[in-house]
C-alpha positions in Angstrom: -39.5 -33.5 -40.3 -35.8 -34.0 -39.7 -34.9 -37.8 -41.0 -33.1 -39.7 -38.3 -29.9 -39.4 -40.2 -30.0 -35.0 -39.5 -31.0 -35.7 -36.2 -27.8 -38.0 -35.9 -25.2 -35.5 -38.1 -26.7 -32.6 -35.7 -26.1 -35.0 -32.8 -22.5 -35.4 -33.6 -22.1 -31.7 -34.7 -23.5 -30.6 -31.5 -21.4 -32.8 -29.5 -18.3 -31.5 -31.8 -18.7 -27.9 -30.5 -19.6 -28.7 -27.3 -16.0 -30.3 -27.0 -14.4 -27.5 -28.9 -15.9 -25.1 -26.1 -14.6 -27.3 -23.8 -11.0 -27.0 -25.1 -11.4 -23.4 -25.1 -12.8 -23.1 -21.7 -10.0 -25.3 -20.4 -7.2 -23.2 -22.6 -8.7 -20.3 -20.8 -8.2 -21.6 -17.5 -4.6 -21.6 -18.8 -4.4 -18.1 -19.6 -5.2 -17.1 -16.3 -2.4 -19.4 -14.9 -4.6 -21.9 -12.5 -6.2 -18.4 -10.8 -9.6 -19.2 -11.0 -10.2 -19.8 -7.3 -7.6 -17.0 -5.9 -10.3 -14.1 -5.2 -12.4 -16.9 -3.3 -9.7 -16.8 -0.1 -10.3 -13.0 -0.5 -11.7 -11.8 3.0 -12.2 -7.7 2.6 -13.5 -7.5 6.2 -10.0 -8.5 7.3 -9.6 -5.3 10.0 -12.8 -3.7 9.5 -12.1 -3.3 13.4 -9.2 -1.0 14.0 -7.1 -1.7 17.0 -6.6 2.0 17.8 -6.8 3.8 14.7 -8.4 3.8 11.4 -9.8 0.5 10.4 -10.0 -1.1 6.9 -12.6 -0.8 4.3 -14.4 -3.9 2.3 -13.7 -1.5 -0.4 -14.8 -2.7 -3.8 -12.7 -1.6 -7.1 -10.9 -2.9 -9.7 -7.2 -3.1 -9.5 -5.4 0.6 -9.2 -8.5 2.1 -10.7 -10.5 5.2 -9.6 -13.8 4.0 -8.7 -13.4 2.4 -4.9 -17.0 1.7 -2.9 -17.5 0.8 0.6 -20.3 1.3 3.3 -19.8 4.5 4.9 -20.1 3.9 8.6 -17.6 3.9 11.8 -16.6 0.4 11.1 -17.9 -3.5 11.0 -19.1 -3.0 14.3 -21.3 -0.3 13.4 -24.8 -1.7 12.7 -26.1 1.0 10.4 -24.5 2.2 7.2 -24.8 6.0 6.5 -24.4 6.0 2.6 -22.2 4.6 -0.3 -19.3 7.1 -1.7 -19.8 7.1 -5.6 -15.9 6.7 -5.6 -13.5 8.1 -2.8 -10.5 10.6 -3.6 -8.3 9.5 -1.1 -7.7 7.7 2.4 -9.1 9.6 5.0 -10.0 12.6 2.5 -13.7 13.1 2.0 -16.0 10.1 -0.2 -17.4 12.1 -3.2 -21.0 11.9 -3.8 -23.1 9.2 -2.1 -26.2 6.9 -3.2 -28.2 5.5 -0.5 -31.6 3.2 -0.6 -35.2 4.3 0.8 -35.0 8.0 2.5 -31.5 8.7 2.5 -31.0 8.2 6.2 -28.6 6.2 8.2 -29.8 2.7 8.0 -29.6 -0.9 10.0 -28.3 -3.5 7.5 -27.9 -7.3 7.7 -26.7 -10.0 5.4 -23.8 -8.5 4.0 -21.5 -10.3 1.6 -18.0 -8.5 0.6 -15.8 -9.5 -2.1 -13.3 -7.1 -4.1 -15.4 -7.2 -7.2 -18.8 -7.4 -5.6 -20.7 -5.8 -2.5 -24.2 -6.7 -0.9 -25.9 -5.6 1.8 -30.1 -5.8 2.5 -31.6 -3.2 5.1 -33.8 -4.1 8.2 -36.5 -1.8 8.1 -37.2 -1.8 4.3 -35.6 -5.1 3.2 -34.5 -3.0 0.3 -31.3 -5.1 -1.0 -28.4 -3.2 -2.4 -25.6 -4.6 -4.5 -22.7 -3.1 -6.2 -19.8 -4.1 -8.9 -17.3 -1.6 -10.5 -15.1 -0.9 -13.5 -12.6 1.3 -13.5 -14.0 4.5 -14.1 -17.5 3.4 -13.4 -20.0 1.7 -11.0 -23.1 0.0 -11.5 -26.1 -0.4 -8.7 -28.6 -2.6 -8.5 -31.9 -2.2 -6.0 -34.4 -4.7 -5.1 -37.3 -3.5 -3.8 -40.0 -5.9 -2.1 -42.9 -3.5 -1.9 -42.7 -2.9 -5.6 -41.8 0.6 -5.4 -39.0 2.3 -3.9 -36.6 5.3 -3.6 -32.9 6.2 -3.6 -31.0 9.6 -2.4 -28.4 10.4 -4.4 -26.3 14.1 -2.7 -23.1 16.1 -3.0 -20.8 14.9 0.2 -18.9 18.0 -0.9 -20.0 21.2 -2.2 -21.3 21.0 -5.3 -24.8 20.3 -7.6 -26.7 17.6 -8.9 -28.9 18.0 -12.1 -31.9 15.9 -13.9 -30.9 15.5 -17.3 -33.1 14.0 -20.2 -34.3 10.6 -20.2 -33.8 10.3 -16.8 -30.4 10.8 -16.7 -28.6 12.6 -13.9 -25.2 14.4 -13.0 -23.5 16.3 -10.4 -19.7 17.6 -9.5 -18.8 18.7 -6.2 -15.2 20.2 -5.1 -12.9 18.6 -2.5 -9.0 20.5 -1.6 -9.2 21.8 -5.5 -10.1 18.6 -7.3 -13.6 18.8 -8.9 -15.5 15.2 -9.5 -17.8 14.8 -11.8 -20.4 12.1 -12.4 -22.8 11.2 -14.9 -25.6 8.2 -14.2 -28.5 6.6 -15.6 -31.3 4.5 -14.1 -32.7 1.5 -15.8 -36.5 2.4 -15.7 -38.3 5.6 -15.6 -38.2 7.4 -12.5 -39.2 10.7 -11.1 -36.7 13.1 -9.6 -36.9 15.5 -6.8 -34.4 17.8 -6.0 -33.3 20.0 -2.8 -30.1 22.1 -1.9 -28.9 23.6 1.2 -25.2 24.7 2.1 -23.9 24.6 -1.0 -24.7 21.1 -1.7 -28.0 19.1 -3.2 -29.5 15.9 -2.5 -32.0 14.2 -5.2 -34.8 11.8 -4.4 -35.1 9.4 -7.1 -38.4 6.8 -6.9 -39.7 4.4 -9.8 -42.1 1.6 -9.8 -41.0 -2.0 -10.1 -39.3 -4.5 -7.8 -35.8 -3.4 -9.8 -34.0 -0.5 -10.2 -30.5 0.0 -11.4 -28.1 2.9 -11.6 -25.1 3.1 -14.0 -22.6 5.9 -13.4 -18.9 7.2 -14.9 -16.4 9.5 -12.8 -14.5 11.9 -13.9 -12.1 14.4 -13.0 -12.1 16.3 -16.1 -16.0 16.7 -16.8 -18.9 15.5 -16.9 -19.3 15.2 -20.5 -16.3 13.0 -19.9 -17.4 10.9 -17.3 -20.9 10.3 -19.7 -18.1 8.9 -22.0 -16.6 6.4 -19.6 -20.3 5.3 -18.7 -20.6 4.5 -22.6 -17.3 2.7 -22.6 -17.0 0.7 -19.9 -20.7 -0.3 -19.7 -22.4 0.4 -23.0 -25.6 -2.0 -22.2 -27.4 -3.2 -19.0 -26.7 -6.1 -17.4 -25.3 -6.4 -13.7 -24.4 -9.7 -14.0 -22.0 -9.5 -17.2 -20.3 -6.7 -15.5 -19.8 -8.4 -12.5 -18.3 -11.4 -13.8 -15.7 -9.2 -15.8 -14.5 -7.9 -12.4 -14.1 -11.2 -10.6 -12.2 -12.0 -14.1 -9.9 -9.1 -13.6 -9.3 -10.0 -10.0 -8.8 -13.6 -10.3 -6.2 -12.7 -13.1 -4.3 -10.5 -11.1 -4.8 -12.8 -7.6 -3.4 -15.4 -9.5 -0.1 -13.5 -10.8 1.1 -15.5 -7.3 -0.3 -19.3 -6.3 0.4 -20.9 -3.2 0.1 -24.6 -2.1 -0.2 -25.9 1.3 -0.6 -23.7 4.3 -4.2 -23.4 5.9 -7.4 -22.1 4.7 -6.7 -19.3 7.2 -3.3 -18.4 6.0 -4.6 -18.4 2.4 -7.2 -15.7 3.2 -4.8 -13.4 5.1 -2.3 -14.1 2.3 -4.9 -13.3 -0.9 -6.4 -10.4 1.2 -3.1 -8.8 1.8 -2.4 -9.3 -2.1 -5.7 -7.8 -2.8 -4.8 -4.6 -0.7 -1.7 -4.2 -2.3 -3.1 -3.5 -5.9 -5.8 -0.8 -4.4 -3.4 2.4 -4.9 -1.5 3.9 -7.0 -5.0 4.3 -9.0 -4.8 5.3 -13.0 -6.9 8.6 -13.8 -6.3 9.1 -17.3 -9.2 9.1 -19.2 -8.9 8.6 -23.3 -5.4 9.8 -23.1 -5.8 13.0 -21.0 -5.9 13.5 -17.5 -6.4 16.3 -15.2 -3.7 17.2 -12.7 -4.5 18.9 -9.7 -0.5 19.4 -9.2 -0.7 22.6 -11.9 -4.4 22.5 -12.2 -4.3 21.7 -16.1 -5.9 18.8 -18.4 -3.1 17.3 -19.9 -3.3 15.1 -23.5 -1.1 12.2 -22.6 -1.5 8.4 -24.2 0.6 7.3 -21.4 -1.1 6.3 -17.9 -0.9 9.1 -14.9 -1.0 7.8 -11.3 -2.0 9.7 -8.1 -2.5 8.1 -4.8 0.6 7.1 -2.9 1.7 7.5 0.3 5.6 6.8 0.2 6.2 7.3 3.7 4.2 3.6 4.1 4.7 2.2 0.9 8.7 2.3 -0.3 9.5 -0.2 2.2 7.6 -3.1 0.7 4.8 -2.2 -1.4 6.8 -0.6 -4.1 9.2 -3.2 -4.2 6.3 -5.7 -4.5 4.6 -4.4 -7.5 8.4 -3.7 -9.1 8.6 -7.2 -8.8 5.0 -8.1 -10.1 4.5 -4.9 -12.2 7.7 -3.3 -13.4 5.7 -1.8 -16.4 3.6 -0.4 -14.5 5.7 0.7 -12.1 7.9 2.5 -14.4 4.1 4.6 -15.4 3.8 5.3 -11.7 7.1 6.9 -11.5 6.8 8.5 -14.7 3.7 10.3 -13.1 5.5 11.5 -10.2 8.1 13.0 -12.6 5.6 14.9 -14.5 4.2 16.1 -10.8 7.4 17.1 -10.1 8.1 19.1 -13.4 4.4 20.2 -12.7 4.8 21.6 -9.2 8.6 21.8 -8.9 8.2 19.9 -6.0 9.1 16.5 -5.9 6.0 14.7 -4.0 5.9 12.5 -1.1 2.6 12.0 -0.6 0.6 12.6 -4.0 -3.0 12.6 -3.9 -5.3 13.0 -6.0 -6.1 16.6 -4.8 -2.2 17.2 -5.2 0.8 17.8 -3.1 -0.3 16.8 0.4 2.2 17.9 3.0 2.7 14.3 5.3 5.1 12.7 7.2 8.4 13.2 6.8 11.4 12.4 4.4 12.1 12.3 0.8 10.9 8.5 -0.1 10.7 9.0 -3.7 14.1 8.6 -4.0 14.1 4.7 -2.6 11.4 4.2 -4.9 13.2 5.4 -7.7 16.7 3.6 -6.7 15.0 0.3 -6.0 13.2 0.6 -9.3 16.4 1.1 -11.5 18.2 -1.2 -9.7 15.8 -3.7 -10.2 15.3 -3.0 -13.8 12.8 -0.9 -14.5 13.9 2.1 -16.9 11.1 3.3 -18.6 11.3 6.6 -17.0 13.2 10.1 -17.1 16.2 9.6 -14.6 18.0 12.6 -15.2 14.6 14.2 -14.3 13.4 12.2 -11.5 17.2 12.4 -10.2 16.9 16.5 -10.2 13.3 16.4 -8.0 14.6 14.0 -5.4 18.0 16.0 -5.0 16.6 19.4 -5.1 13.7 18.1 -2.7 16.7 17.0 -0.3 19.2 20.5 -0.9 16.6 23.2 -1.6 13.3 22.1 0.0 12.5 21.9 3.7 12.8 18.6 5.7 10.4 20.0 8.0 7.8 17.0 8.8 4.3 18.0 7.3 5.5 21.1 5.4 6.1 21.7 1.7 8.0 24.8 0.6 11.7 26.1 0.7 14.3 25.8 3.6 14.2 27.3 6.5 16.9 28.2 9.4 16.8 24.2 11.0 17.4 22.9 7.3 20.3 25.3 7.2 21.5 24.2 10.5 20.9 19.9 9.4 23.3 21.5 6.1 25.7 22.7 8.2 25.8 20.3 10.9 24.2 16.6 9.6 21.3 16.5 11.8 18.0 18.5 13.0 18.4 20.0 16.4 16.1 19.4 19.0 14.5 21.5 21.8 15.0 20.8 25.3 12.0 20.2 27.7 9.8 23.0 28.3 11.9 25.4 25.3 9.5 26.9 23.5 9.4 26.6 19.7 11.8 29.2 17.6 10.7 28.6 14.0 7.1 29.4 13.3 7.1 26.9 10.3 7.5 24.1 12.5 3.7 21.9 12.6 2.2 22.6 16.1 0.8 19.7 16.1 4.0 17.5 14.7 6.7 19.3 16.0 9.8 18.8 14.9 10.7 14.9 14.8 14.2 15.5 14.9 15.5 11.7 15.1 13.6 10.6 12.5 14.2 13.4 10.2 17.8 12.7 10.5 17.5 9.1 10.1 15.1 9.0 7.2 17.0 11.5 5.2 20.1 9.8 6.0 18.9 6.7 3.9 17.3 8.5 1.3 20.5 10.9 0.8 21.9 7.6 0.5 19.9 6.6 -2.1 20.3 10.0 -4.0 24.0 9.3 -3.9 23.6 5.5 -6.1 21.2 7.4 -8.4 24.0 10.2 -9.0 26.6 7.6 -9.4 24.4 5.9 -12.2 24.1 9.5 -13.7 27.5 9.8 -13.5 27.6 12.7 -11.2 30.7 12.1 -8.9 30.8 15.3 -7.0 27.2 14.6 -5.9 27.8 11.3 -5.1 30.3 12.4 -2.6 28.1 15.0 -1.1 25.1 12.3 -0.8 27.5 9.8 0.5 28.6 12.3 3.1 24.9 13.2 4.0 23.7 9.6 4.4 26.3 9.5 7.5 24.5 12.1 9.6 22.3 9.2 11.4 25.9 8.5 13.1 25.3 11.8 14.5 22.5 10.9 17.0 23.7 7.5 17.9 24.5 7.8 22.0 27.2 5.0 22.8 26.7 5.2 26.1 22.7 4.8 25.9 22.9 2.4 22.6 20.2 4.1 20.9 19.3 7.0 18.8 19.0 10.0 21.4 17.7 13.8 20.2 20.5 16.4 20.5 20.1 20.0 20.8 21.5 22.9 18.8 24.4 23.2 21.3 25.2 19.3 20.7 24.2 18.5 23.9 21.9 15.1 24.2 18.8 16.1 25.6 18.1 15.3 29.0 16.0 14.1 31.3 14.6 11.6 28.7 13.2 8.4 28.5 13.6 7.0 25.3 10.4 4.7 26.0 8.3 7.2 26.7 9.3 11.0 26.1 8.6 13.6 23.6 4.8 14.5 23.7 1.8 13.3 21.6 3.3 10.2 19.8 7.0 11.3 20.6 6.9 13.9 18.2 9.0 16.1 20.2 11.6 13.7 19.4 10.9 10.8 17.6 7.6 10.4 15.2 4.4 7.8 16.5 7.1 5.0 17.2 9.6 5.6 20.4 14.0 5.9 20.6 13.7 1.8 20.8 12.1 1.8 17.1 14.2 4.4 15.6 17.4 3.1 16.9 17.1 0.4 14.1 15.9 2.4 11.0 19.2 2.8 9.3 18.6 0.7 6.3 21.1 1.7 4.4 23.9 1.0 7.0 23.1 -1.7 9.5 26.6 -2.5 9.5 27.7 0.8 10.6 24.9 0.8 13.1 26.1 -2.7 14.1 29.8 -1.3 14.6 28.7 1.9 16.6 26.6 -0.7 19.0 30.1 -2.2 19.6 29.9 -5.7 17.2 27.8 -8.2 16.3 27.2 -10.0 19.7 26.2 -6.5 21.4 24.0 -5.6 18.7 22.4 -9.1 18.8 21.8 -8.7 22.6 20.4 -5.1 21.7 17.7 -6.6 19.1 17.0 -9.4 21.5 16.2 -7.0 24.3 13.6 -4.6 22.0 11.4 -7.7 21.5 11.6 -8.1 25.7 12.3 -4.6 27.0 8.8 -3.8 29.1 6.8 -0.9 28.5 7.8 0.5 32.0 3.9 1.2 32.4 0.3 0.2 31.6 -0.6 -0.6 28.4 -3.3 1.9 28.6 -1.2 4.6 29.5 1.7 3.6 27.1 -1.3 3.7 24.0 -2.9 7.2 25.1 0.6 8.6 24.1 1.6 6.1 21.1 -1.8 4.9 19.4 -0.2 4.5 16.5 2.6 2.1 18.2 0.1 -1.0 18.2 0.6 -5.0 18.7 4.1 -4.2 21.0 6.2 -7.4 21.8 8.6 -5.7 24.2 9.5 -2.4 22.6 8.7 -3.6 18.8 6.1 -2.3 17.5 4.1 -4.6 14.9 1.6 -1.8 14.0 3.4 0.9 12.5 6.2 0.6 9.2 9.3 1.7 10.5 9.1 -1.9 12.3 8.7 -3.6 9.1 12.5 -4.7 8.4 13.5 -5.0 12.1 13.0 -8.6 12.5 14.9 -9.2 9.2 18.2 -7.6 11.0 18.9 -10.8 12.9 20.2 -12.1 9.6 22.7 -9.8 9.5 24.0 -10.3 12.7 24.5 -14.1 12.3 21.3 -15.4 13.6 19.0 -15.7 10.9 17.4 -18.5 12.8 15.7 -15.9 15.2 14.4 -14.0 11.8 12.7 -17.1 11.3 10.8 -17.6 14.7 10.0 -13.7 15.4 8.7 -13.3 11.5 6.5 -16.5 11.9 5.5 -15.1 15.8 4.3 -12.0 14.2 2.4 -13.4 11.2 0.5 -15.6 13.4 -0.1 -13.4 16.3 -1.3 -10.5 14.6 -2.1 -11.0 10.6 -4.8 -13.3 11.4 -8.3 -13.6 9.2 -10.5 -11.9 11.6 -12.1 -8.3 11.9 -9.0 -6.9 13.6 -6.3 -8.8 11.2 -4.3 -5.8 11.0 -2.4 -4.6 14.0 -2.2 -0.9 12.7 -3.2 1.2 10.1 -3.3 -0.5 6.8 -1.7 2.7 4.8 -2.3 1.9 1.3 -1.3 -1.4 1.2 2.1 -0.6 3.5 1.4 -3.1 6.2 -0.6 -6.2 3.8 2.6 -6.0 1.2 5.0 -7.1 4.4 2.6 -9.6 4.7 2.9 -11.2 0.9 6.2 -10.8 1.0 6.9 -12.5 4.4 4.2 -15.1 3.9 6.1 -16.0 1.2 9.2 -16.0 3.1 11.5 -13.4 1.4 12.1 -9.4 2.2 13.0 -6.1 0.2 15.3 -5.1 3.7 16.7 -2.0 1.7 15.0 -0.6 -1.2 17.8 0.7 -3.8 19.7 -3.1 -3.1 18.6 -5.7 -5.8 18.3 -8.0 -2.8 16.1 -10.2 -1.1 16.3 -11.5 2.8 15.1 -15.0 3.2 12.8 -15.4 5.8 10.5 -17.9 7.1 8.1 -19.8 4.2 4.2 -20.1 5.2 3.5 -22.2 2.2 4.6 -25.4 0.7 5.2 -23.8 -2.7 4.4 -20.8 -3.7 4.8 -19.3 -7.9 5.1 -16.0 -8.6 3.8 -15.3 -12.4 6.6 -12.9 -13.9 5.2 -10.3 -16.5 7.6 -11.8 -18.9 5.6 -15.6 -19.2 8.7 -16.8 -16.4 7.7 -18.0 -13.0 10.0 -17.9 -10.1 8.6 -20.8 -7.4 9.5 -20.8 -3.6 9.4 -24.4 -2.7 9.4 -24.8 1.0 9.8 -28.6 2.2 8.3 -29.6 5.1 7.0 -26.5 6.0 4.3 -26.0 8.7 3.7 -24.2 11.9 6.4 -26.2 13.9 8.8 -26.4 10.3 9.7 -22.9 10.8 13.4 -22.9 10.7 15.4 -23.4 7.8 17.7 -26.2 7.2 18.8 -25.9 3.8 18.4 -23.3 0.7 19.3 -24.4 -3.1 18.7 -21.7 -5.6 18.1 -22.9 -8.7 19.6 -26.0 -8.1 23.3 -24.4 -6.3 23.1 -24.7 -2.6 23.5 -21.4 -0.9 25.2 -20.6 2.3 23.7 -17.4 2.9 20.0 -16.0 3.8 20.1 -14.1 0.6 19.6 -13.7 -2.9 19.4 -11.3 -5.2 17.1 -10.0 -7.6 18.9 -10.7 -10.9 18.6 -14.6 -9.6 14.6 -14.3 -10.2 14.1 -11.7 -12.6 14.0 -14.5 -15.1 12.5 -17.3 -13.6 13.9 -19.8 -11.1 13.4 -22.0 -8.1 14.6 -21.6 -4.3 14.3 -24.4 -2.6 13.7 -24.5 1.0 13.8 -27.2 3.5 12.6 -26.7 6.9 12.5 -28.1 10.4 11.5 -27.8 13.4 14.8 -27.0 15.0 17.6 -23.8 14.3 20.4 -24.9 12.0 22.6 -22.5 13.9 25.2 -22.7 11.0 23.4 -21.6 8.0 24.2 -17.6 7.3 26.5 -17.4 10.5 29.5 -16.4 8.8 30.2 -12.8 8.2 31.4 -13.2 5.4 27.8 -14.5 3.9 25.8 -11.6 5.6 23.2 -9.6 3.3 24.9 -6.5 1.5 23.2 -3.4 3.4 26.8 -1.4 4.1 27.0 2.3 3.1 29.8 1.3 0.9 27.7 -1.1 -1.2 27.0 -0.6 -4.8 23.4 -1.8 -6.3 25.0 -2.4 -9.6 27.2 -4.5 -8.0 24.4 -7.1 -7.4 22.5 -6.3 -10.8 24.0 -9.0 -12.7 
C-alpha cells in the first residue's frame, strides 16, 4: 500500500509533468506563430455556385499536394452527389477514379461539413455518413453504416481497371490524355468484393459487416507499387483522427503565415478562404525522389521536387507574386520544374498540367513569372535555360492562341509588322492552323506578347545579352501599333494596316469577342499594358485625359441588356460599367489611378470591388476562380498592396481592410501592415510610413519588406488629394524602367 509521502511525491511529480506539458504546449503554439485559429475562418463553399461559368469546389487537400477531393456534382445547389474522386488530374480535366457509398448511384445528401482538411456528409436514404481527410499523396475515408453493414463502390472514371489484392486490398489504374494514374488501397475490416467491367472501365462493389468501414489509399503517377509505398509512408497505421489532426495542423501552419486583426468576421472568412485557394496549385508530384513527367513520358530520378498544374495566363498576375513573397524557396522549385519541362518537351509551357503541355489561352507568361521572381531575389533556378525557353517561345514558336508548335505565316507577319492582323467582318480565315473557336484574338495576342517581350528584355540585360535586350525592348512597344488615337482605345488592324470597321468595341467579334479580343472587350484590353502605363497615358493625350478615360471605363453603359451582353461575353461577369471584375486582365486596372495622380480613386474602387463581389456566400467569387488567380487578388488587395507589374519588384499601396496584418516571412522576419482607423468608411489613405519614414508616394519596393519591416497607414473617411499626386512620385512602370534599380 502506498504511503502518504509516496502519494504526495507522485502528486508533485504529476504536477511538474503537467506544468512541463503545458509549457511545451504553449511553446508549440509559438512555433506556429499564433496560427491556431486561422483554418476555422476558411469556408470552402464560397463561390460554389458560379455566376455563369465554373464554380469553386469545396476541395479537401494539403497545400500543393497530389490528392484533391470534393463531391462530384453540378454545384452546391445540386441536391445529389454523383461520387467522390480519389484525386483529380487538373482543373476542368477529368477526375481520377471514384468512390461512393451505397449502391454507387447518385444520392441525395445533407449535413455537409467542409473544411480544407476534412469533409463530411450524410446521405438521405441510406443514412450512411462519409468523412474524408487527406495527406499529400494519400486519402483516408471513413464510412458509417447505421444498419450494421453496407457497401461502397469503387470505379474507374477514365479507361482502366481495378484489381482485388491480397488481404482485402484493392488497386487500380487508368489513363487520361496520356497520363497514367494508379492507386492502392486497404480496408479496415474484412470485405467481400465483386468486380464488373464494361466499356474499358471497371467497377468494384465492396461489402462489409459492421457499422464502420475505413479505407486508406495512396495515389501514384509512376506505378501501383509506388502508390502502395506512398500509403505505407504517409498513413502507416489506422487512425482517422490522427491523420485529420495532422492535416489541420498543416493548414494552420500554412494559413498562419499571415495573421490579421480587425475587420469583420465575414472579411476574415473571405480573406482566409482566398489564401487557402492560393495554395491549391502548383502540385508537387515527386514520389520518393522520382517523378513521372508527361512532358517526355519518362520517370526521372531527381531529389528536387517537380511541380505541375499551373495556368499562367491567370496566375502570373497575382498568384505567383504572392507565392514569391510567401514561399521563395518553393517558387524556385516550381520555376525549375518549368525549366525541366522545357528541356524535356522543347516548348516552354504556359499551362503545364499533369498530363503535359496544354495549348490554352495566349501569351508567353512564363517570362513575367521568371522575371518577377528573379528580381525579387529568387535565384535557385537555371536562369540561362529559362531564358532560352521563353526566348524560343517568342521568336520561334507560334503566338497563336490555343496552339503549340513552330511559328507559321501569321507569326511571320507579327515579327515583320509588330501586330497580329485581324480579319475584316465576313472575311474567311486564311490560316488553317487558327483555332476554329478561339480565332486569332489579335489585340490580346499583340498586347500580352508585348508585355512578355519586355520581361524577356529584362532577363536579357541580366544575362548580358545587349542585342537581345534591344530586340525585345523594341517588340515590347508593339502594343502601340494597335492604339487608335481618334478612339482612345486598342483597336484591331487588318494585314494592310487599316483599322477594322465597322466595329463596336463593346460587343463586336463574335463569341467572347475572339475575332478581335478574348473573353473581354476592347474597353478592358485598352488598359492591358502593364509594362508601359506611362506610354499608354501619353498615347491617350496625357494624365487628365487618361484619368477621364479610366473613370469612363467604370461608367460606360453596356449599351444593351445584361442577358444579351453576358450571352456573348460569359467570362466578363460582375460588370461595373465596362469593367469586368470576373476576368484576370482586369485585376490591375483599379490600381492604374496611382499612375494618374489620383490614388484615392484606387482606394475607393478597390474597396467597392471587394465589398461588392468577394463575399462570404455561395456566389462570392465574381467569375472563374482559375486556380488561385482571382483569390490572390483578394489576398493582396485586402492586405492593402498589389504587384501591378510582375517583373518590376515594387508594390502599389491600395486600401488595407484590416487594422493590422502580419506576414511571417520564410526568413523568420515579419512584415507588418498597420492601418490605423481602418473601417468600411475609413478607406482613404491619409499618411504612409515605411519603417518609420514618411512616404509621399503610394508604392514601395519588395526590397523594403523582404527582410521584415512595418508599413503604417493612417486611414480616414475623406480622400487625401495631395498624397501621390506629384508625377515625380508615381509608381515605376515605364518601358524604360530597369527592375534592378529597385532591388537594393
